[in-house]
C-alpha positions in Angstrom: 14.4 -22.7 25.8 13.3 -21.0 22.5 11.9 -17.6 23.0 11.5 -16.5 19.3 11.2 -18.5 16.1 13.7 -17.9 13.4 11.0 -15.9 11.5 10.5 -13.5 14.4 14.2 -13.2 14.9 14.6 -12.2 11.2 11.9 -9.6 11.6 13.5 -8.3 14.8 16.9 -8.0 13.1 15.4 -5.9 10.2 13.6 -3.7 12.7 16.8 -3.2 14.7 18.6 -1.7 11.7 15.5 0.3 10.5 14.7 -1.9 7.5 11.3 -3.2 6.4 11.1 -7.0 7.1 10.5 -9.0 3.9 7.3 -10.5 5.2 5.8 -7.0 5.6 6.5 -6.0 1.9 3.5 -8.0 0.9 1.5 -4.9 2.0 3.2 -3.0 -0.8 6.7 -3.4 -2.3 9.1 -0.6 -1.6 12.8 0.1 -1.2 12.3 2.8 1.4 13.6 2.5 4.9 11.3 1.5 7.7 10.3 5.1 8.9 9.4 6.3 5.4 7.7 3.0 4.5 5.6 3.2 7.7 4.6 6.8 7.0 3.7 5.9 3.5 1.6 2.9 4.6 -0.4 5.2 7.0 -1.0 7.7 4.1 -2.2 4.9 1.8 -4.5 3.5 4.5 -5.8 7.0 5.2 -6.6 7.6 1.5 -8.7 4.4 1.4 -10.4 5.2 4.7 -11.3 8.7 3.5 -12.7 7.1 0.3 -14.9 4.8 2.4 -16.0 7.5 4.8 -16.4 10.5 2.5 -17.1 8.8 -0.9 -15.1 8.9 -4.0 -12.6 11.8 -4.0 -12.2 14.2 -6.9 -8.4 13.8 -6.9 -6.5 10.5 -6.3 -3.0 10.0 -5.0 -1.9 7.5 -7.7 1.4 6.6 -6.0 -0.8 5.6 -3.0 -2.1 2.6 -4.9 -0.2 -0.6 -4.9 -0.9 -1.1 -8.6 -2.0 2.2 -10.1 -2.3 0.7 -13.6 -5.1 -1.5 -12.4 -6.9 1.5 -11.0 -6.5 3.4 -14.2 -7.7 0.5 -16.3 -10.8 0.2 -14.1 -11.3 4.0 -14.4 -11.2 3.9 -18.2 -13.6 0.9 -18.3 -16.1 2.8 -16.1 -15.8 5.9 -18.2 -16.3 3.9 -21.4 -19.4 2.2 -19.9 -20.9 5.5 -18.8 -20.3 7.1 -22.3 -21.3 3.9 -24.2 -17.9 3.6 -25.8 -16.9 0.1 -26.9 
């Protein structure tokens, strides 16, 4: 009788020691332990939900983006278009 697959068992073993399972790191890569990683994930999600519900914020938590350089590049492109800079 097989109750769990090997993938589920690997996830369980990581959770047991308070580590983030490797398959979950696709959400965002981090070396933090599970508790800090989970708290961070909730803050990242909340930032995006606030952006959707309340519109674009005046201040951004850059560390909350998975790839902040991509966000900054898009921001520079938008500003250049608005100011007709080529």
